[in-house]
C-alpha positions in Angstrom: 0.4 0.0 0.0 2.9 2.5 1.3 4.4 1.7 -2.4 1.4 3.3 -4.4 1.8 6.9 -2.4 5.8 6.4 -3.1 5.0 6.3 -7.4 1.7 8.0 -7.6 4.2 11.6 -7.0 6.7 10.5 -8.9 5.1 10.0 -12.0 3.2 13.2 -11.9 6.4 14.8 -11.1 7.1 13.2 -14.5 4.9 13.3 -16.6 5.0 16.9 -15.5 8.5 17.3 -16.4 7.8 15.9 -19.3 5.2 18.2 -20.3 6.9 21.0 -19.4 9.9 19.8 -21.9 7.9 19.2 -24.9 6.4 22.5 -24.2 9.2 24.4 -24.3 11.0 23.1 -27.6 7.8 23.7 -29.2 7.9 27.5 -28.2 11.4 27.6 -28.9 10.5 26.0 -32.4 7.6 28.6 -32.8 10.4 31.4 -31.7 12.8 30.1 -34.6 10.0 30.1 -37.3 9.2 33.8 -36.2 12.5 35.5 -36.3 13.4 33.3 -39.6 10.1 34.8 -41.1 10.9 38.6 -39.6 15.1 38.6 -40.9 13.7 37.4 -44.1 16.0 34.2 -44.4 14.1 32.0 -47.1 13.3 35.1 -49.6 13.5 34.0 -53.5 16.6 35.1 -54.9 16.6 38.3 -57.8 19.7 36.8 -59.5 19.4 34.1 -62.3 19.8 31.0 -61.6 23.4 29.2 -62.3 23.6 28.0 -65.5 23.2 24.0 -65.6 26.1 22.2 -64.9 27.9 19.3 -67.1 27.9 16.0 -65.7 31.1 14.7 -68.1 28.6 12.3 -68.9 27.6 14.1 -72.2 24.6 15.2 -69.5 23.1 18.2 -67.9 22.7 18.6 -64.0 19.4 20.4 -62.6 20.8 24.1 -61.5 18.1 23.8 -58.4 20.3 22.6 -54.8 17.7 20.4 -53.8 17.7 18.5 -57.5 21.3 17.9 -58.8 19.7 15.5 -61.0 21.6 14.5 -64.1 19.6 15.0 -67.3 20.3 13.9 -71.1 22.1 16.8 -72.8 18.8 17.4 -75.0 17.0 17.7 -72.3 15.1 21.4 -71.8 13.8 20.6 -68.5 14.4 18.1 -65.4 13.4 14.5 -65.2 13.4 14.6 -61.6 11.5 17.8 -60.5 10.4 19.8 -64.1 12.4 22.7 -64.1 14.2 24.0 -66.6 17.7 23.6 -67.2 18.3 26.1 -69.6 18.1 29.5 -69.3 16.1 30.4 -72.6 12.7 28.9 -71.2 10.9 31.7 -72.3 9.1 34.2 -70.2 6.6 33.0 -68.1 3.1 34.9 -68.7 1.1 36.8 -66.4 -2.1 35.3 -68.3 -3.9 32.5 -66.8 -6.6 30.9 -68.6 -10.0 29.7 -67.3 -13.0 27.6 -68.1 -14.4 30.8 -70.1 -11.4 31.0 -72.7 -11.5 27.6 -73.4 -14.8 27.1 -75.9 -15.2 30.7 -77.3 -15.4 31.0 -80.7 -15.5 34.5 -82.6 
């Protein structure tokens, strides 16, 4: 009977310590996200992407840092991520096409 009275407060204490550790980690994570947003880390680059790198195996590496896929020399787009491999992909149109543009005659 006395062992129940010994273990119960210890389990409660252990639960409280665990709760506060998890809460502290969550607060630190949220503060990191907030400060990263304020600091501007992760913003888009304003300069043109680097030209594709040659693989030495008559191919082209994807210029995106998270991809790096080796593609055939004649490829225009990356086989893994679909990004353009060359800077001559052409301008991107700002126009969006909706259902009203599809079957318009006249």
